[in-house]
C-alpha positions as CSV (number, residue, x, y, z in Angstrom):
1,M,54.0,121.9,43.2
2,K,51.1,119.6,43.9
3,Q,53.5,117.0,45.2
4,K,54.9,119.3,47.8
5,I,51.6,120.4,49.0
6,L,50.5,116.8,49.3
7,G,53.5,115.9,51.2
8,I,52.9,118.7,53.6
9,I,49.4,117.5,54.0
10,L,50.4,114.0,54.6
11,S,53.0,115.1,57.1
12,I,50.6,117.2,59.2
13,A,48.0,114.3,59.1
14,C,50.8,111.9,60.5
15,Y,51.8,114.3,63.2
16,N,48.2,114.8,64.3
17,L,47.5,111.1,64.4
18,G,50.8,110.3,66.4
19,F,50.1,113.6,68.7
20,G,46.9,112.5,70.2
21,Q,47.9,109.1,71.3
22,E,50.7,110.3,73.8
23,L,49.7,109.8,77.5
24,Q,50.3,112.5,80.2
25,E,52.2,111.7,83.4
26,G,50.0,109.8,85.7
27,Q,47.3,108.6,82.9
28,K,46.6,105.3,82.1
29,R,44.7,104.1,79.2
30,W,42.2,101.2,79.7
31,N,43.7,97.7,78.6
32,S,42.4,94.4,79.4
33,E,45.7,93.1,80.3
34,N,47.0,96.0,82.3
35,K,45.1,96.4,85.4
36,L,45.1,99.3,88.1
37,T,47.6,98.9,90.8
38,I,48.3,100.9,93.8
39,D,51.0,102.8,92.0
40,D,48.6,104.1,89.8
41,F,46.9,106.1,92.5
42,K,49.4,109.1,92.7
43,I,47.7,111.0,95.6
44,K,48.4,109.2,98.8
45,I,46.2,110.6,101.7
46,S,45.6,110.0,105.4
47,D,42.6,112.0,105.9
48,S,39.6,111.1,107.7
49,N,37.4,113.5,105.8
50,N,37.7,111.6,102.4
51,E,36.7,108.5,100.9
52,A,39.4,105.8,101.5
53,I,40.1,105.5,97.7
54,Y,38.7,107.4,94.9
55,S,39.4,106.9,90.8
56,Q,38.9,109.7,88.2
57,F,38.3,108.5,84.8
58,M,38.0,110.5,81.6
59,I,36.6,109.6,78.2
60,S,38.5,111.9,75.9
61,Y,38.0,112.4,72.1
62,S,39.8,114.3,69.3
63,A,38.7,114.7,65.7
64,Q,39.7,116.4,62.4
65,G,37.8,117.2,59.5
66,F,38.1,114.1,57.5
67,D,37.7,111.9,60.2
68,F,34.4,111.0,58.9
69,L,36.0,109.3,55.9
70,R,38.0,106.9,57.9
71,R,36.9,103.4,58.1
72,N,37.5,103.2,61.8
73,I,37.8,105.8,64.4
74,N,38.0,103.9,67.7
75,N,41.4,105.2,68.3
76,R,39.9,108.8,68.5
77,I,38.3,108.0,71.8
78,E,40.2,107.3,74.8
79,N,39.2,105.9,78.3
80,L,41.9,107.1,80.7
81,F,42.4,106.6,84.4
82,L,43.7,109.8,86.0
83,G,46.1,108.9,88.6
84,N,47.1,112.2,89.5
85,A,43.4,113.1,90.3
86,S,43.0,109.7,92.2
87,W,43.7,108.9,95.7
88,I,44.0,106.0,98.0
89,D,44.5,106.1,102.0
90,T,46.3,103.0,102.9
91,T,45.8,103.4,106.5
92,K,42.2,103.3,106.3
93,I,41.7,100.1,104.0
94,R,41.9,96.6,105.1
95,N,41.8,94.8,102.1
96,I,43.6,97.1,99.7
97,D,43.7,94.4,96.8
98,K,39.6,94.1,96.9
99,Q,39.2,97.9,96.9
100,I,41.6,98.2,93.9
101,E,39.7,95.6,92.1
102,F,36.4,97.7,92.7
103,Q,38.3,100.9,91.1
104,Q,39.1,98.4,88.1
105,T,35.4,97.3,87.8
106,Q,34.6,101.2,87.5
107,F,37.2,101.5,84.9
108,N,35.8,98.8,83.0
109,L,32.4,100.5,83.3
110,A,34.0,103.5,81.8
111,E,35.4,101.2,79.0
112,I,31.9,100.3,78.3
113,Q,30.8,104.1,77.8
114,A,34.0,104.5,75.7
115,R,32.8,101.7,73.4
116,N,29.5,102.9,73.3
117,F,30.8,106.5,72.4
118,R,32.8,105.0,69.4
119,K,29.8,103.0,68.5
120,R,27.5,106.0,68.4
121,L,29.9,108.0,66.6
122,F,30.6,105.4,64.1
123,I,26.9,105.2,63.4
124,K,26.5,109.1,63.1
125,K,30.4,109.6,61.8
126,W,28.7,111.4,58.3
127,K,27.4,114.0,60.9
128,I,31.0,115.2,61.8
129,S,31.2,116.5,58.1
130,K,28.7,119.2,59.2
131,G,30.6,120.1,62.5
132,F,31.7,118.7,65.7
133,K,28.5,119.4,67.7
134,I,27.5,115.7,67.5
135,M,30.7,114.9,69.2
136,N,29.9,117.2,71.9
137,K,26.5,115.9,72.2
138,I,27.6,112.3,72.4
139,S,30.1,113.1,74.8
140,N,27.8,114.7,77.1
141,E,25.4,112.0,77.0
142,I,28.0,109.1,77.4
143,M,29.5,110.9,80.7
144,A,25.9,111.4,82.1
145,E,25.2,107.8,81.7
146,F,28.5,106.7,83.1
147,S,27.8,108.8,86.1
148,E,24.6,107.3,86.6
149,K,25.9,103.7,86.1
150,R,28.7,104.3,88.3
151,L,26.4,105.6,91.1
152,K,24.1,102.3,90.7
153,L,27.1,100.2,90.8
154,M,28.5,101.9,94.1
155,R,24.9,101.6,95.6
156,E,24.0,98.1,94.7
157,T,27.6,96.7,95.7
158,E,27.8,98.8,98.8
159,S,31.0,100.4,97.3
160,G,32.3,96.8,96.7
161,R,31.6,95.3,99.8
162,N,28.7,93.0,98.6
163,Q,30.7,90.4,97.0
164,K,27.6,88.8,95.5
165,K,26.4,91.7,93.8
166,L,29.9,92.8,92.7
167,T,30.4,89.5,90.9
168,E,27.0,90.0,89.0
169,W,28.1,93.4,88.1
170,N,31.5,92.0,86.8
171,E,29.7,89.4,84.8
172,K,27.3,91.9,83.2
173,I,30.3,94.4,82.6
174,T,32.3,91.5,80.9
175,N,29.4,90.5,78.7
176,E,28.8,94.4,77.7
177,L,32.6,94.4,76.7
178,E,32.4,91.5,74.6
179,E,29.2,92.7,72.8
180,L,31.2,95.9,72.0
181,Y,34.4,94.0,71.1
182,E,34.9,95.8,67.7
183,F,34.9,99.2,69.4
184,R,37.8,98.7,71.6
185,F,40.5,101.3,71.0
186,E,43.1,98.6,69.9
187,N,40.8,97.6,67.0
188,K,42.1,99.1,63.6
189,K,40.4,96.9,61.5
190,R,37.3,98.1,59.4
191,I,34.2,98.1,61.1
192,K,31.1,97.0,59.0
193,R,27.6,98.5,59.4
194,K,25.0,95.8,60.7
195,K,21.8,96.0,58.8
């Protein structure tokens, strides 16, 4: 009887692990090798009332009761580009490739926040055992920080037109991603607490 119950619990756990990882149509998970392309923008517009290009990102998370016991919870937090909520007007943009690169810079900025989310949750994962409020709190903080950083990026780089400032931002983002390397989605190795 105990073996049957254990088998059912393990089956449900494996099902839940696989279920959260499937992307919906139009979504793209951040990956250093797989950059944004024009085809990722599912809404094509030709409207003078909107920005020529806009990207929507989502840092999502899922958790279950015993996640605080896991050695690594990186794959519980995803940084997603939402292609079905992102648009491009190819009639307005002179240099489409440069603008898509600027959207990628924003996606990279969102990845920093996703890694920060993973790091903060790793540090506070024992609080999950008391309830999931801590995840909601961290999520709200992360998204507010992302909005502030994204706005600052857009202002300082003049929406990607100031190449010198954009280069500075890209270097800064690359350095931060490297500092948070162990908190990337793909890392499944045990993360050790630093003292």
